[in-house]
C-alpha positions in Angstrom: 0.0 0.0 0.2 1.5 3.2 -1.2 0.1 6.6 -0.2 0.8 9.8 -2.3 0.0 13.2 -0.5 0.1 16.5 -2.5 -0.6 19.5 -0.4 -1.9 22.6 -2.4 -2.9 26.0 -1.6 -6.9 24.8 -1.6 -7.0 21.2 -1.5 -4.7 18.6 0.0 -5.0 15.4 -2.6 -4.2 11.9 -1.7 -3.9 8.8 -3.8 -3.6 5.4 -2.2 -2.5 2.6 -4.5 -2.6 -1.4 -3.5 0.2 -2.8 -5.5 -1.4 -6.4 -4.9 -4.9 -5.8 -6.4 -4.1 -2.8 -8.8 -6.7 -0.8 -7.0 -6.3 2.8 -6.4 -8.4 5.1 -4.1 -8.7 9.1 -4.1 -9.5 11.7 -1.5 -9.4 15.7 -1.4 -9.7 17.4 1.9 -9.5 21.4 2.5 -5.8 22.5 2.9 -4.9 23.9 6.5 -2.3 26.6 5.6 -1.9 27.5 9.3 -0.6 23.8 9.7 -0.5 21.6 6.7 -0.1 18.4 8.6 -3.8 18.8 10.0 -5.0 18.5 6.3 -2.8 15.7 5.7 -3.7 13.7 8.8 -7.9 14.3 7.8 -6.9 13.2 4.4 -5.2 10.1 5.6 -8.3 9.2 7.8 -10.7 9.9 5.0 -8.7 7.5 2.5 -8.2 4.9 4.8 -12.0 5.0 5.3 -12.8 4.8 1.4 -10.4 2.0 1.1 -11.7 0.1 4.0 -8.0 -0.4 5.4 -6.7 0.3 9.0 -4.1 3.1 8.8 -1.3 0.7 9.8 -1.6 -1.2 6.5 -0.2 1.6 4.6 3.5 0.8 3.9 4.9 3.7 2.2 3.9 7.5 2.4 5.2 9.8 -0.3 4.6 13.6 0.3 5.1 16.8 -1.8 5.4 19.9 0.4 5.4 23.7 0.1 6.6 24.3 3.5 10.2 25.5 2.2 8.7 27.5 -0.5 6.3 29.4 1.5 8.8 30.1 4.2 11.0 31.9 1.6 8.1 33.5 -0.2 6.5 35.0 2.9 10.0 35.8 4.6 9.1 33.7 7.5 12.3 31.5 7.7 14.8 31.3 10.7 17.6 33.5 11.5 20.7 32.5 9.9 24.1 33.2 11.1 26.9 33.1 8.0 30.6 32.7 8.1 32.4 33.7 5.1 36.1 34.3 4.2 37.2 37.6 5.7 36.7 40.5 3.1 33.6 38.8 1.5 31.2 39.8 4.1 29.0 41.7 1.5 28.6 38.5 -0.8 24.8 38.4 -0.2 24.2 42.1 -0.9 26.2 42.5 -4.0 24.9 39.2 -5.4 25.4 39.2 -9.1 25.2 43.0 -9.3 22.1 42.6 -11.4 19.4 45.3 -11.6 16.2 45.1 -13.4 15.7 46.9 -16.8 14.8 48.7 -18.7 16.9 52.0 -18.4 15.4 53.1 -14.9 14.0 49.7 -13.8 16.4 49.9 -10.7 14.7 53.0 -9.5 11.4 51.3 -8.5 13.4 48.0 -7.7 12.1 46.7 -4.1 15.2 44.6 -3.1 14.6 42.3 -0.4 17.1 42.0 2.5 19.2 38.9 2.4 18.1 35.7 4.0 21.2 36.4 6.3 21.6 39.9 7.4 24.8 41.7 7.5 24.6 41.9 11.5 24.6 38.2 11.5 27.6 37.8 9.1 31.3 37.2 10.5 34.4 37.1 8.3 36.8 34.5 9.1 40.6 35.0 8.9 41.6 32.3 6.1 41.9 31.8 2.4 41.7 29.1 -0.3 42.6 29.5 -3.8 40.6 27.9 -6.6 43.0 24.9 -6.9 42.4 24.3 -3.3 45.6 25.5 -1.9 45.9 27.1 1.5 47.0 31.0 0.7 46.2 32.2 4.3 46.2 29.6 7.3 42.8 29.5 9.4 43.1 31.5 12.7 41.4 29.1 15.0 41.6 31.4 17.8 40.0 34.2 16.0 37.7 32.1 14.5 36.6 30.5 17.8 35.8 34.2 19.2 33.7 35.0 16.3 31.8 31.9 16.2 31.1 32.2 19.9 29.8 35.9 19.6 27.6 34.9 16.4 26.0 31.9 18.2 25.4 33.5 21.4 23.5 36.3 19.6 20.3 34.3 19.4 20.6 32.6 15.7 18.6 29.6 14.8 21.0 27.9 12.2 24.5 28.6 11.0 26.0 28.6 7.4 29.5 28.2 6.6 30.6 29.4 3.0 34.3 30.1 2.5 35.8 31.0 -0.6 37.0 28.1 -3.0 35.7 25.5 -0.4 34.4 23.5 -3.3 37.9 22.6 -4.1 39.1 22.1 -0.5 36.4 21.9 2.3 39.2 21.7 5.2 38.6 25.1 6.7 34.8 24.7 6.6 35.0 21.4 8.2 37.3 22.9 11.0 34.9 25.6 11.7 32.0 22.8 11.8 33.8 20.9 14.3 34.2 24.0 16.5 30.4 24.7 16.4 29.7 21.2 17.1 31.8 21.3 20.3 30.8 24.6 21.7 27.3 25.1 20.4 25.9 21.7 19.6 22.2 23.0 19.6 22.6 25.0 16.5 22.4 23.1 13.0 25.1 23.8 10.8 25.2 23.6 6.8 28.6 23.5 4.9 28.6 25.0 1.3 31.1 22.2 0.3 28.4 19.7 1.0 25.1 21.4 0.0 26.6 22.7 -3.2 30.4 21.8 -3.8 30.5 24.0 -7.0 32.0 27.3 -7.9 30.5 30.7 -8.3 30.6 32.0 -4.6 27.1 33.8 -4.4 25.3 30.9 -5.8 26.8 28.6 -3.2 26.4 31.0 -0.5 22.7 31.8 -1.1 21.8 28.3 -1.8 23.5 27.1 1.3 21.9 30.1 3.5 18.4 29.2 2.0 18.9 25.6 3.4 19.6 27.0 6.6 16.7 29.6 6.2 14.1 27.0 6.1 15.7 24.1 7.9 14.3 24.6 11.5 10.7 25.2 9.8 11.0 22.1 7.8 12.3 20.0 10.8 9.5 21.2 13.0 6.7 20.4 10.2 8.2 16.8 9.5 8.2 16.3 13.2 4.7 17.3 13.5 3.5 15.4 10.6 5.3 12.2 11.8 3.4 12.7 15.0 0.0 13.1 13.6 0.5 10.1 11.2 1.6 8.3 14.2 -1.6 9.4 16.1 -3.6 8.0 13.0 -2.1 4.8 13.2 0.3 5.1 10.3 3.8 3.5 10.8 5.0 3.7 7.3 8.2 5.3 6.3 7.7 8.9 5.2 9.6 10.1 2.3 9.6 13.5 0.6 9.6 14.7 -3.0 12.7 16.6 -4.4 12.3 19.5 -6.6 13.7 17.4 -9.5 10.7 15.0 -9.0 13.1 12.3 -7.0 12.5 11.0 -3.6 14.3 11.6 -0.4 14.0 10.3 3.2 12.3 12.5 5.8 15.7 12.6 7.6 17.5 13.8 4.2 14.8 16.5 3.9 15.3 17.8 7.3 18.9 18.3 6.8 18.6 19.6 3.1 15.3 21.2 2.6 16.4 23.3 0.0 16.2 20.3 -2.4 12.5 20.6 -1.9 11.7 24.3 -2.7 9.6 23.0 -6.1 8.4 19.8 -4.4 4.9 20.6 -4.9 4.6 20.7 -8.6 7.1 17.8 -9.4 4.6 15.0 -9.2 2.4 16.2 -11.8 5.3 16.8 -14.2 6.5 13.2 -13.4 3.1 11.7 -14.1 3.0 13.7 -17.7 6.2 12.3 -18.6 5.0 8.8 -17.5 1.9 9.5 -19.7 3.9 10.4 -22.7 6.1 7.2 -22.5 2.9 4.9 -22.1 0.8 6.5 -25.0 3.6 7.2 -27.4 2.8 11.1 -27.3 6.4 12.0 -26.8 5.8 15.9 -26.9 3.5 17.2 -24.2 2.7 20.3 -22.2 2.0 19.6 -18.4 -1.0 22.0 -17.5 -1.4 21.7 -13.8 -4.3 24.2 -12.6 -5.0 24.3 -8.9 -6.8 26.6 -6.7 -4.0 29.2 -6.0 -1.9 28.7 -8.9 -1.1 27.2 -12.4 2.1 25.2 -13.1 3.1 24.2 -16.7 6.1 22.5 -18.1 7.4 20.8 -21.2 7.8 17.1 -21.9 10.0 16.0 -25.0 10.6 12.4 -25.7 8.9 11.2 -22.5 11.3 13.0 -20.3 10.8 16.5 -18.4 13.4 19.3 -18.7 15.5 19.4 -15.8 17.1 22.9 -14.8 20.2 23.4 -12.6 18.8 26.2 -10.8 15.5 27.9 -10.0 14.3 31.0 -8.3 12.2 31.3 -5.2 10.6 34.8 -5.2 13.8 37.1 -5.4 16.3 34.6 -4.6 18.1 32.0 -6.6 18.5 28.6 -5.7 21.5 26.5 -7.4 19.4 22.9 -7.1 18.3 20.3 -9.7 14.7 21.3 -10.4 12.1 20.4 -13.1 11.5 23.3 -15.4 8.3 24.8 -14.3 6.8 28.0 -14.9 4.3 29.2 -12.2 1.5 31.8 -12.7 -0.9 33.2 -10.1 -4.3 32.1 -11.7 -6.1 29.2 -10.2 -9.7 28.1 -9.4 -9.7 30.6 -6.3 -8.2 33.5 -8.0 -10.4 36.6 -7.1 -12.1 38.5 -10.0 -12.3 42.5 -9.1 -13.2 45.7 -11.0 -10.5 48.4 -11.0 -12.3 51.6 -9.6 -10.4 53.8 -11.5 -10.1 52.2 -15.0 -13.2 50.1 -14.7 -11.3 47.1 -16.1 -11.7 43.6 -14.9 -9.0 41.8 -13.0 -8.4 38.2 -12.1 -5.7 37.3 -9.6 -3.2 37.1 -8.4 -5.3 37.3 -5.2 -6.7 34.1 -4.2 -9.5 33.2 -2.0 -7.6 30.1 -1.0 -9.1 27.1 1.0 -10.4 29.5 3.5 -12.8 31.2 2.8 -12.6 29.9 -0.7 -14.8 30.7 -3.5 -18.3 31.9 -2.7 -19.8 28.9 -4.2 -18.0 26.6 -1.5 -20.4 28.2 1.1 -17.0 28.8 3.7 -17.9 32.5 4.1 -16.4 33.7 0.6 -17.8 36.9 -0.6 -15.6 37.7 -3.5 -16.0 36.1 -6.9 -13.5 33.7 -8.3 -12.6 31.7 -11.3 -14.4 28.7 -9.6 -17.7 31.0 -9.4 -17.6 31.8 -12.9 -17.2 28.2 -13.8 -20.4 27.4 -11.7 -22.3 30.3 -13.3 -21.8 29.1 -16.8 -22.7 25.4 -15.8 -19.3 23.9 -16.2 -19.2 22.9 -12.5 -22.1 20.6 -11.3 -24.1 21.6 -8.2 -22.1 19.1 -6.3 -18.4 18.1 -6.0 -16.4 15.3 -4.6 -18.9 12.6 -5.6 -21.7 14.3 -4.1 -20.0 15.3 -0.6 -19.6 19.1 -1.3 -22.9 21.0 -2.4 -22.1 24.3 -4.1 -24.1 27.4 -3.6 -25.1 28.3 -7.2 -27.4 31.2 -6.3 -24.4 32.8 -4.2 -22.1 32.5 -7.0 -24.3 34.0 -9.6 -25.1 36.9 -7.2 -21.1 37.6 -7.0 -20.8 37.6 -10.6 -23.8 40.0 -11.0 -22.2 42.4 -9.1 -19.1 42.4 -11.2 -21.3 42.4 -14.4 -23.3 45.5 -13.0 -20.0 47.4 -12.7 -19.0 46.6 -16.3 -22.6 46.8 -17.9 -22.7 43.0 -18.7 -25.0 40.1 -18.0 -23.7 37.6 -15.2 -23.0 35.3 -18.1 -20.9 37.7 -19.9 -19.1 38.6 -16.7 -18.3 35.1 -15.9 -17.1 34.4 -19.6 -14.8 37.6 -19.2 -13.3 36.3 -16.0 -12.6 33.0 -17.7 -11.0 34.5 -20.6 -8.8 36.7 -18.5 -7.6 33.9 -16.3 -7.2 31.7 -19.6 -4.9 34.5 -21.1 -2.7 34.7 -17.8 -2.1 30.7 -18.3 -1.6 31.1 -22.0 1.1 33.6 -21.1 2.8 31.0 -19.1 2.4 28.3 -21.7 4.0 30.9 -24.3 7.0 31.4 -22.1 8.1 27.9 -22.1 7.0 27.1 -25.7 7.0 29.9 -28.3 9.7 32.2 -26.4 12.0 29.1 -26.7 11.8 28.4 -30.2 9.2 25.6 -29.7 6.0 25.3 -31.8 3.2 24.4 -29.5 1.1 23.2 -32.2 3.5 20.1 -32.1 2.4 19.2 -28.8 -0.5 17.6 -27.0 -1.6 19.1 -23.6 -2.2 17.1 -20.4 -4.9 18.8 -18.2 -4.9 17.7 -14.6 -5.0 19.4 -11.0 -8.3 20.3 -9.5 -9.2 23.0 -12.3 -7.1 21.9 -15.1 -9.6 19.7 -17.0 -12.1 22.6 -16.7 -9.7 24.8 -18.8 -7.5 22.3 -20.8 -9.8 22.2 -23.7 -10.1 26.2 -23.8 -6.1 26.4 -23.7 -5.6 23.7 -26.4 -8.1 26.0 -28.6 -6.1 29.3 -28.0 -2.7 27.5 -28.6 -3.7 24.9 -31.2 -2.1 22.0 -29.4 -4.1 18.7 -29.6 -4.8 16.1 -28.4 -5.8 17.3 -24.9 -5.1 14.4 -22.6 -7.2 14.1 -19.3 -5.7 11.1 -17.1 -8.1 8.9 -15.1 -7.0 10.7 -12.0 -6.3 14.1 -13.1 -7.6 16.0 -9.8 -4.9 13.8 -7.9 -2.2 13.4 -10.6 0.6 15.1 -8.6 -0.1 12.7 -5.7 0.1 9.7 -8.3 3.3 11.2 -9.8 4.7 10.8 -6.3 3.9 7.1 -6.3 6.0 6.7 -9.5 8.9 8.9 -8.4 12.1 7.3 -8.0 14.9 7.8 -5.4 17.5 10.1 -6.4 20.5 12.0 -5.4 23.3 13.8 -7.3 26.9 14.0 -6.5 29.2 16.8 -7.9 32.9 17.3 -8.2 34.0 20.9 -9.4 37.3 20.5 -11.9 37.9 23.4 -14.0 40.3 22.4 -17.0 40.8 22.3 -20.8 39.3 19.2 -21.9 41.9 18.6 -24.6 44.8 19.1 -22.1 43.5 17.5 -18.8 44.7 14.0 -18.1 41.7 11.6 -18.8 42.9 9.2 -16.1 42.4 11.9 -13.5 38.9 12.5 -14.8 37.9 8.8 -14.7 39.5 8.3 -11.2 37.1 11.5 -10.0 34.1 9.9 -11.7 34.9 6.6 -9.8 34.9 8.3 -6.5 31.6 9.9 -7.4 30.1 6.4 -8.5 31.5 4.7 -5.3 29.5 7.5 -3.2 26.5 7.0 -5.4 26.4 3.2 -4.9 27.1 3.7 -1.2 24.1 5.9 -1.1 21.6 3.6 -3.0 22.9 0.7 -0.6 22.1 3.0 2.6 18.5 3.8 1.0 18.1 -0.1 0.8 17.2 -0.1 -3.0 17.0 -3.4 -4.7 20.1 -4.3 -6.8 18.0 -4.6 -9.8 16.2 -1.2 -9.3 19.5 1.0 -9.1 21.0 2.8 -11.8 24.0 5.2 -12.0 24.3 8.0 -14.6 27.1 10.1 -15.4 27.3 13.9 -16.9 30.0 16.6 -17.2 29.2 20.2 -17.3 31.1 21.6 -20.3 31.6 25.3 -22.0 33.5 26.9 -24.7 36.4 28.9 -23.2 35.3 32.0 -21.6 31.8 31.2 -21.6 29.7 32.3 -18.8 27.2 29.2 -18.7 27.6 25.5 -19.1 26.0 22.6 -21.0 25.5 19.3 -19.1 26.4 16.5 -21.4 25.3 12.9 -20.6 28.3 10.4 -20.6 27.7 6.7 -21.5 28.8 4.3 -18.9 30.6 2.3 -21.5 33.2 5.4 -21.8 33.6 5.4 -18.2 34.2 1.5 -17.7 36.8 1.9 -20.8 38.6 4.9 -19.2 39.8 6.0 -22.6 39.9 9.5 -24.7 37.7 12.1 -23.9 37.1 13.0 -27.4 33.7 11.5 -27.6 32.6 13.7 -24.9 34.0 16.9 -26.6 32.0 15.9 -29.9 28.8 15.5 -28.0 29.2 18.9 -26.6 29.4 20.5 -30.1 26.5 18.8 -31.2 24.3 19.4 -28.1 25.7 23.3 -28.1 24.6 23.4 -31.8 21.1 21.8 -31.0 20.5 24.4 -28.1 21.9 27.4 -29.5 22.1 26.9 -33.3 25.9 27.4 -33.4 29.3 25.6 -32.6 32.6 27.2 -32.3 36.1 26.3 -33.0 37.5 27.1 -29.6 38.7 24.8 -26.7 36.2 23.1 -24.7 36.4 23.7 -20.9 35.5 21.3 -18.3 33.7 22.8 -15.1 32.0 19.8 -13.1 31.6 16.2 -13.0 28.3 14.8 -12.0 27.0 11.4 -11.0 23.3 10.8 -10.4 22.0 7.8 -8.5 18.5 6.5 -8.9 16.4 3.8 -7.4 13.3 2.8 -9.3 10.0 2.2 -7.8 7.2 -0.1 -8.9 4.9 1.3 -11.8 1.4 2.4 -10.8 -0.9 -0.2 -13.0 -4.5 0.5 -13.2 -7.1 -1.4 -14.9 -9.5 0.1 -17.5 -13.1 -1.2 -18.0 -13.6 -2.0 -21.8 -16.3 -0.2 -23.7 -18.0 -1.4 -26.7 -17.5 2.1 -28.1 -21.3 2.5 -29.3 -23.9 3.8 -26.9 -22.9 6.1 -24.2 -26.4 7.1 -23.1 -25.8 4.7 -19.5 -23.1 7.2 -18.6 -25.4 10.3 -18.7 -26.0 11.5 -15.0 -28.3 14.4 -16.0 -28.7 17.3 -18.7 -28.3 20.8 -17.4 -27.7 24.0 -19.0 -24.5 25.2 -20.3 -23.0 28.4 -21.7 -20.9 27.6 -24.9 -20.2 30.0 -27.9 -22.4 32.9 -26.4 -25.6 30.9 -25.8 -27.2 28.2 -23.6 -27.1 24.6 -24.3 -28.9 21.6 -22.8 -25.5 19.9 -21.9 -25.3 16.3 -21.1 -23.2 15.6 -17.7 -21.3 12.2 -18.2 -20.0 9.7 -15.4 -16.3 9.2 -16.2 -16.4 6.0 -14.3 -18.9 4.5 -16.9 -16.8 5.7 -20.2 -14.7 2.7 -20.7 -12.1 2.1 -23.4 -13.5 3.1 -26.9 -16.2 5.3 -25.5 -16.6 8.5 -27.5 -18.7 11.6 -26.7 -19.5 14.8 -28.7 -19.0 18.4 -27.0 -20.3 20.3 -25.7 -20.5 18.1 -22.7 -19.4 17.7 -19.1 -17.5 14.8 -17.8 -17.8 14.4 -13.9 -15.7 12.3 -11.4 -14.7 12.3 -7.8 -11.7 14.6 -8.3 -12.3 16.9 -10.9 -14.8 17.9 -13.7 -13.7 18.2 -17.5 -15.3 20.7 -19.9 -15.7 19.4 -23.3 -16.3 22.4 -25.8 -18.5 22.7 -28.8 -17.1 21.6 -32.0 -14.9 18.9 -30.0 -15.3 15.4 -29.3 -13.5 13.0 -26.9 -12.6 9.5 -26.8 -11.2 7.0 -24.1 -7.7 5.4 -25.1 -6.5 2.0 -24.0 -4.8 3.6 -20.8 -8.0 5.2 -19.7 -7.2 8.8 -20.8 -9.7 10.9 -22.4 -8.3 12.2 -25.4 -10.1 15.6 -27.0 -9.8 16.5 -30.4 -11.5 19.1 -32.9 -14.4 17.4 -34.6 -13.4 18.7 -37.9 -9.9 17.2 -37.3 -10.6 13.7 -37.6 -7.2 12.6 -38.9 -5.5 14.7 -36.6 -3.8 11.7 -35.0 
């Protein structure tokens, strides 16, 4: 029994899968932002009741969390002390000396305070050079006095980030020993362990961010462990990383910076899995929840991995799935600007409490979900009938918007959806058109609580078909956690010309990293057959500012021969990415080894259908507003649409975890994997 738990801004989604029977069970409960563990505990109790099992029957809990992200965005992290090399106390303030454009963008720039203040920063008398050679010995007496002064000032965590510690961590390790002896209660992070790579600002801010969220993450994991224990769950708890991999709860407690984009990772992982299973090798992931929408690109069944991301203003140099987020979701609030009399949607959100007006939890401001209710896209009851909506309340809220704009409630609701769709379209264009990718060559996977409501409209705007609605779209991120694999990365910085460096040295360094990776896989108790180790190198042309990561075949490592093939692959990859190759020396920057441990695939059985009459799947017929007029719109039960079933738009497809809108001029058909594929009716041969 594996349980995936995805905490969103509005709902907490849970998916329980029984590996023996192939059965899956879904549950959604309101999120509890004041303490996410409360919503998780309520969801566990609900899903165990649905599956008719005891909590003790659950073997594994896989959890995606936004605790680290929220702490940074809201400025509610720990007070962090920082030890740097003497003379580099302003590293976080100077950052990369970047200011926003155009010409006078810096005048209105609201630059936040660094995550570690200057008052909590101390310069340590020591210095290493880029080759790891000691230029100035560490002054232990002065360092001890500075550490005592800082640790006695009330800091909650301590970061040690010295110049060139990636090349030689001896001084950082010596300082860590002093702290452990004299101030054992203060958690310490070393930049040589969190990010053993060059570029001092990236290394320092990433390590400081780790400490900034570390006490909060530790308290949260302790609370959720206690609450799960109170519910009777004795299973191991694993946390989803930003790159879609898994890490143990203890590892997440020590290195929470690797979870800053944990939330969106599950849906991207599942989208990639859908691509591999269906043969749709180009897909756009469209994850619309109650608070925000996350989009990403899948090519060849694989998500795009970025080596760095941004959390608010601050960069974090950790492997992440390349996800673009926008503040538009089902709970985004619609309002009319008093001065311009224009309609605005988001980024303010009603959240889970008070939520949309239709949810009857005290919300008074109209939202995107309320607009969907008014237009007949959302049925009167959600969550399998457990949640009754206030249709009249939603209509009254949209009537107020319409009155200010001189529009009918339907026109106002349609305007709210159009504006929300345009905001999400901007995010999709950002990851496609602005990167030279033609979205018309892609399909789009709609998931999240509100994704299937808007996916058909997004496809119509972008021209990307088919629209793929998975069997469990509302809890797809939780499903992605179940399909995630254990993952960790080991890095060694080595800056040298690829043509002159001794290949034996490089393969020897790779051997050390591979040994660390295999040890980690052993510690995680990954079965031998499920283990995988991948090699890569960061390369660049001489004097370039950024690198390209090139995969290295394991056979090259085992042969320990020439590096010429790696250089040739770099030239090809650089030309593919940027359209140009140069006849200049290639520079090696870093060696990478990734350890992966596979988990069992989630196989779900799909009922067959004769492909003919679907009238037995019709729940009821209700008014729906499409193309400027009302239609008698059939509402279908998704559970009764088996393989081969086909329906014509306009239609609404209902299921426990979400609702799918099928626009007029489109049809939908269930494929062999239970996915609902939506195509324009006039493009019958689009497949």
